[in-house]
N, C-alpha and C positions, 0 to 999 in steps of 0.2 A: 504494500500500500504506500502511496506517495501523496504529497500535497500539491494543490494547484490553487490558482486565484481566478475567480470569476471576474473578468475585466469590466463587467457592468458596474462593479464597485467603484471603478475609477473613470466612469463615463465622462464626467466633466473635464477631468485632466486630459483624457484622450482626445476630446473634441478640440482642445486647445493645442495639444502637442502629443500626437500619438507616438512618434519615435522616442521622444524624451521620457514619456510615461513608461513605456516598455523597458527602457534602460533602467529607470528607477526600480521597477519591479525586480529586475535581475539583480540589481545591487543590493536590494533588501534580502535576497537569498532564495527567492522562488526560482524553480527550474522549469515549471509548467504553468500554463495559463489555460483558462476556459474562455475563448472569445464569444462575443455576441455580435449580431449585425455584421458577420464576417464576409458576407457576399459583397457588401458595399465597400468594405475596407480591405479586401483581400490582398491587393498589391502592396499597399503601404504596411499593412500588418505583417504580411509574409516576410518582407524585407527586414522589419524591426525584430521579428522573432529570430530570424537567421543571424542578424548582426549581434544579438545578445545571447545566443545559445539556448533559447527557450523552445520548448515543444508545446503542442496543444493536443493532448489526447482526446479532449472532448470539446464540443462547441454548441452554443444555443442558436437555433434558427426555427422560424415558424413554418414547420413542414406542412401543416394542414391549411395554410392560407397563402403560401407563396410558391414559386416555381421550384419543384423538388430537384429537377435536373440541374438547375443553376446552383442550388444550395449544395448538392452533393459534389458537383464539379469544383466549386470553391473549397469545400472541405477537403477534398482529395489533394488539391494544390497546396493547402496549408498543413497537410499531414494529420488532419483531424480524423480519428478512427471511429468516434461515436458522435452522431448528431442528435441532439436532444431538443424536442419541442418544449419550449419553456413555459407555455401559458395558454390555458383555455379558461375563459371566465366562468363564473359560478353557475350560469344558466345551463352549462353543458353537463352538470354533475347532479341533476335533480331527479332524473328518472332513468329506468333501465334502458329504454329504447334509444335515448340520446347517447348514453354511454356505450351501448353496443355499436352504434354508428361510428362513434369516435374511435373505438378499438379497431373496427374494420378498416377505417381510413389509415390508422397508424400501422396496422399489419400490412396494408398495401404499400405504404411508404417504406417499410422495412424491406420488402421484396425489391423495390427499386434501388434502395440504398445498397443492398447486397450486390447489385450489378456493378457498383463502384467500389466494392470491398469495404463498405461502411455500415456500421451497426446503427440502429435507431433506438432512442429512448424517450422517456417523458419525465418532466420535472413538475412537481406539485406546488400548490399554494395552500391556503388554509381550507378553502371550501371543499376540496376533495375529501377532507377528513371530517368536516362538519356535517356533510350530507350522509344520511344513512340509507343504504339500498339493500333491501332484503336481509336486514339484520347485521350488516357489516358496513364499513366505510365505503364510500364511492370509489376511493383509490384502490382498495383491496378487491372490490367487485370488478373494477376495470382491469386490474392485474391478472385476474383469472380468465379474462377474455383475450389476452395478448398471446401472440405466437411465442414459442419458447425462446427465439433469438432476440426478442425485444428486452430491453433493460429499463430499470427505473433509476432515476436520480432523486432521492428523497431529500427535500428541503426539510431538515430536521427542526429548524426553528418554526417554520410555518405549520409543521405537523403539530407542534406544541400549541401554537396559537389556535389551531383548529380543534383543540381539546383532547388530543391524543398524547400518550406517553411515547416519546420518540423511540425509546429503548424497546418497549413492548411492540411498537409498530414494526420496527426493523426486524425484530425476532420473528414476527408473524410473516412478513414478506420474504424473508429468507434470501435465497440465492439470486432472486430477481434483482436485488439492489446491488449495483456495481459502483455507483457514485453517490455521494451525499454532499449536501451543502452544509458547511459548518459555520454557524453564526451563534451569537450569544446576546443576552439582554434580558429584559423582564418578561419576555414571552407575550407581548401585546402587539397590537396593530400599529403602535407608534414607532415607525421605523427609525426615527431620529434618536430613539432611546437605545438602539442596538449598541453592543459593547464588544470589545475584543474577546476572543475565545478564553474561557476560564474566569470571566469577570461577571457573568450574569447567572440566571437561574437554570440554564440548560446544562445537564450533566454531560458535558462534551466528551469526556474520555469514555464514559460508559456507552454513549451513543456510538462512538467509533468502534468500540469493542463489539457492539451488538450487530454491526454490519459484517457478517462473517465472510462474505464474498467481495468485500470492498476492494476496488482497484485504485480509486482516487478520492481523497477527501478534499473538497473544494471550498476554500475560504471565501466568504462573501459578506458584504454589508449591503443591505438595501439602501441605507443612508447612515449618516454618522454625524454627531454634533461636534466632534473634535477634528483634528487633522487626520484625514483618511490614510495618509501614508504611515503615520505613527500607529494608527489602528491596525492596519494589516501587518505591520512589523511586530506589534505586540502579540497578535494572533499566531503568527508563524513561530515566534520565539517560544510561546507557551506550548504549541503543538510539538515542536522539535525537541524541546527539553523533556516533555512527557514521553515521547518516543524513545529518547536516549535512556531515560530512567527505566522504562519498561525493558529495554534491551539489556541493561545492566543487571536487572533483577531476574531476567529469564534464566 
């Protein structure tokens, strides 16, 4: 398991200076990133990643609303092995029929992705956990409809906001979860209250341990009231120190 940074965290800095922002990410100590909006920025982003020795094992793109061939072609160019649809609003998660339709569309996207050698996944917010479908969460019902090759990226913070214990959720979802978003804070919808990993109410280390097939833990802030570069540095320092401590105790 390795750590990455969701570049949406630095969206404001990237709009002002993409190459400079990527350089700072590398200097902080990240070796991997998770791009968003990478079709539009693929040329500049690709050059910046190469110049700074960074890789992008996963990336976010709206597979269910934009040109999939364009997305997969850009992903392949950037070396992104897993393309994750990041967002479907709450109305998509309120009834079985709509969820079944979404799963069918994502299964079809995965078949197209396979032609490019790219895996497909889905990333949740709170409403997939707040909605109850047939006695389970909408996210778990949805997971049961996905083809085996599809993966989940569980945003563990939004799972908690949605009323679920993220440790228990990850345990139930099992091997389907290959990526998680690591963030901390009070577990509320106030994104500006989010905090570096280890400083809030989310049991971050237990969450990571519960994702038994985890490939990448992705650090993300939806927003932050402090200096965002200091925030991601504190998160990475905490996670790295915890990993080293675990290794020493193993």
